[in-house]
N, C-alpha and C positions, 0 to 999 in steps of 0.2 A: 504494500500500500504506500503510494507516494503522496505525502501531504505537501502540496505546494503552498508556501507561505507568501502572501502578497505583502511586500515590504515597502514602506515609504521611508526612503533614506537608509542609512546604515544602522541607525540606532538600535532597533530591536532584533536585528539579525542574529547576533551571538546567542541571545536567549532563545529565539525561535529554533535555531539549529540544535541547541542543547535539549529543547523540549520535543524534538522529533521531526522538525521540518526536513523533508527529503529533497526539496527543490525550492529555489527562490524565484518569485517574479518580482523584479526590481522596478519600482516606479518612483516618481516624485508626485506631489500634489494629488493625493488620493481624494481630496474633497471634490475634485471634478472627475474622478474615475481613473486618475493616473495619467501622468505625462512623462516624457523622456527625462531621466535623471541626468545630472551633470557628469562629465567625464571623470571628475575626481571621485564621485560617489561610486560610479561603475567600477573604477580601478580598485578601490579599497574593498568593495564587496567581493569582487572576483578573487582578489588576493586572499581574503579571509575564508570565503566559502570553498575556494580551491584547496586550501590546506585541509579542509574537512571532507573533501571529495563530494561537495554538494554543488550541483549544476545551477547556473544563474541564467534566467531568461530576462532580458532587458526590454522594457516596453519602448516602442518607437511611436510616439504620439506627440505632435507639436503643440497641442492645446486641448482644453476641455471642449464641451459642446458636441456637435454632430461629427460624423465621420466622412463628410464630403469635403475633400481638400482641394484647394486651388494649386496652381503650378508652383508657386513660391513655397507653399507648405510641403508639397511633395519633394521639392528640392531639399528643404530642411530635413525631412525624414530620411532621404537618401544619404545625405551627409552624416546624419546622426547614426544611421545603421552602419556605414563604413567605419566610423570612429569606434562604435561599440565592438565591432568585429575585430578591429585592430587591437583593442585593449584585451580581448580574449573572452568575450561573452560566449556562453555555450549555446545561446539561442536568442531569438527576438520574438516579441509579441506585437502584432500589428493588425490593422484592419482599415480598409478603404471602401467606401460605398459611392454610388452615384445618386443624383437627386431623385431619380425615379425608383429607387429602392432595390438596386441590384449591386453586385460586387463591381468595384471599379477595376475591371480586368487589366486595363493598360497599366495603371499605377501598381497593381499587385504584381503583375509580371515583372516589372522593373525591380521592385523591392525583393521579390522572391529570388530573382536571378542574382542580385547583389548579396543576398544572404546565403548563397550556396555554401554548403558545408556546415551550416548551423541548423539547429532545430528551429522550426517556425510554428508559432501558435497564432491562430486567428482569434482575436479577442471578442469581447461582448458586442462589438458592432454587429455580430451575427444575430443578436436578439432583436435588432431593428428590422430585419428582413421579415417579410410575410412568411407564414408557416410553409406555404407552398414553395417559396423561393429558398427556404432553409434547406430543404431536401436537395434541390438543384445545386445549392452552394456546397453542400457536402461533396457532391460529385466533382464539381469544378476544383475545389480546394485539394481534394485527394489526388486528382489528376495532375495538379501542379506542385506536388511534393510537399504540401503543408502537413505537418505532423499531427496537430491536434486543434480542436476548436473549443475555446472557453465559452461556456454558455450557462445562463441562469435558467433557461428553459421556459422563460416567460418574461413579462414586463418587469423592469427593475423596481424594487420596492415590494414585490409580492413575496410571501414566504416561499422558500424553496420547496417545501412540502406540497404546495399547491401545484407545482410544476412537474412532479415526478412522472406523471403519465406521459406528458410530451417528451420529457427527457428519455424515458424508456423507448419511445418511438424513434427518436434521433439515434440513440445508441444501437438499436437493432438495425436501423438503416445503414449506419456507418460501419458496422462490424466488418473487420477485415480490410477496410479502406483507410480509416483515419480515427484517431482517438477523440472521443467526446469527453471533455473535462468540465464537470459541473462546478459551479462557483456562485458566489453571491448569497450570503445568508447561511453558509455552512460554517459551523464553529466546532470547537471541541465538545460541545454539549450535544449536538445532533448529528455529528459526522458518522457515527456507527449506524444510525437509522437510515441515513441517505445511502451509505455504501451498501448496506444489506438490501435496501429496496431496489437499487439499480445494478447491483452486482458489478461494481467498477473497481479499478485498481489505482485511480488517481483522483484527487479532490483538491480544491483551491479555495483559499480564503484568507482574510486578514486576521481571523481569530481561530484558525484551523488547529493550532497547537496550544491554545490558551494564552 
């Protein structure tokens, strides 16, 4: 069971690893759902986590708000991804959509190509897609060598327990193609319930290890 700890900055990472975090998703600015951390933070987290053999997934997101990015924002993401890769991140977490509610295929193809050799997680931008498009997106992301999809299984703010049925459908559809990583409202208090209900081996959260 991999408990992916969603970390804001370096501060809580040593405690989280001590308490059983098996992977780190590194962000800044969790109040807006996470943005790209500074290169200094990435460097220190990779150095510390690497000593403990804990992989680090760095979020590449230039701002809060929606996931529809203009050319300048995509240029920023591209540069940030190159820098994170140079520093030695194990993987990146990203997501780009179009105004009409589909994956921004052109932007994603560029970022995925740049991230070659790294693990890639498509983040909760996935939850903005219609349910119909979510299944199509699983196919597209799997075909483009994305490793996992982080999803709450429903609108943000809803208890994860309300979304278990849809998560089961996504997991069944994705089986053998791509990993579905449930997150959002999973803590050390309800993690066993969620894991048992979904029969999964990876979970994500800011309070996943207490």
